[in-house]
N, C-alpha and C positions, 0 to 999 in steps of 0.2 A: 354463781356457777362459773366454772372455768370456761375459757373461750373454746376449748376443744369440745366440752360438753354441749355448749350452745350451738356450735357448728354442727355437731352430730344431730341435735334435736331439729335444727333447721333443715338439714339434709333429709331427715326422716319425714318432716312435715311436707316438704315440697316434692318428694319422690314421685316420679312419673308425670310431673307437670312441667310446663315451661317456666323457668325462673323469671322470665321477663313479665309475667302476669302478676308477680308479687311485689309488694312494697316492703322495704326494710328501713329502720331508723333507730335512733337512740333518743332517750329522754330520761328525765329525772322523775316524771310523773306519768306512768303509762295510762292511768284512767283518764286524766285530763287530755292526753294526746289522742286517745281513742275517741273521746267526745269531740275533739277538734276535727278529726278526720270524718267522723260520721255526721256530726251536726253542722259544722261550719262549711266544710268542703263537700258534704253530701256524698261521700264515698262509702261503699258497702264494706263493712268491717266484720262480716259474719265469721271469718276465719282468723280473727285477731288472736294473737298469742304473744306473750312477752316473757322474758327471762331476765333475772337480775344478774348483771355481769360483775366479775370480781373487781374490775377497775374501768375507768373511763377510757384508758388506752386500749384495753381489750375490746370494749364496746365499739370504739372507732375502727379497730382492726377488722372486726367481724362485719360491720356494715360496709366498709370499703371493699372487703373481699367479695361480697355478694354483688355490690354495685359494679365494680371494675371487672371482675372475672366471670360473673354469671349473668350480668345484664339486668339485675333487679332495679326497680324504680326506687328513688329516694328523694326526700325533701331536704333542702339545704339545711345543714346542721346549725342549730343555735349555738353561738359561741359562748353563751353564758351558762353552759351546763356545769353542774357541780360534780365533783369527783364521786360522791356517794350519797345516796344510792343511785346507780345508773342502770338503765334497762335497755335491752335490745328488743324491739318489737317487730312483728311481721304480720302482714295481712295481704 
């Protein structure tokens, strides 16, 4: 998906809520990432959603936008992310 489409989807998902209650991140394996958050870190991922980004640069832009400008929570990015496939996740 384009970064504009993902941003639009995120804005729709969080509409009417405080962005600071959401977590956003990027990963190459969204299923493993969700298991990590729910199993290892014991976080509630009921509202988990993810989108495949067109590029790693787009995914980084999207996550940074919501962390820096909207106040969303984020886990420090893994530097070994591969270019493709890359996903933006939100919960």
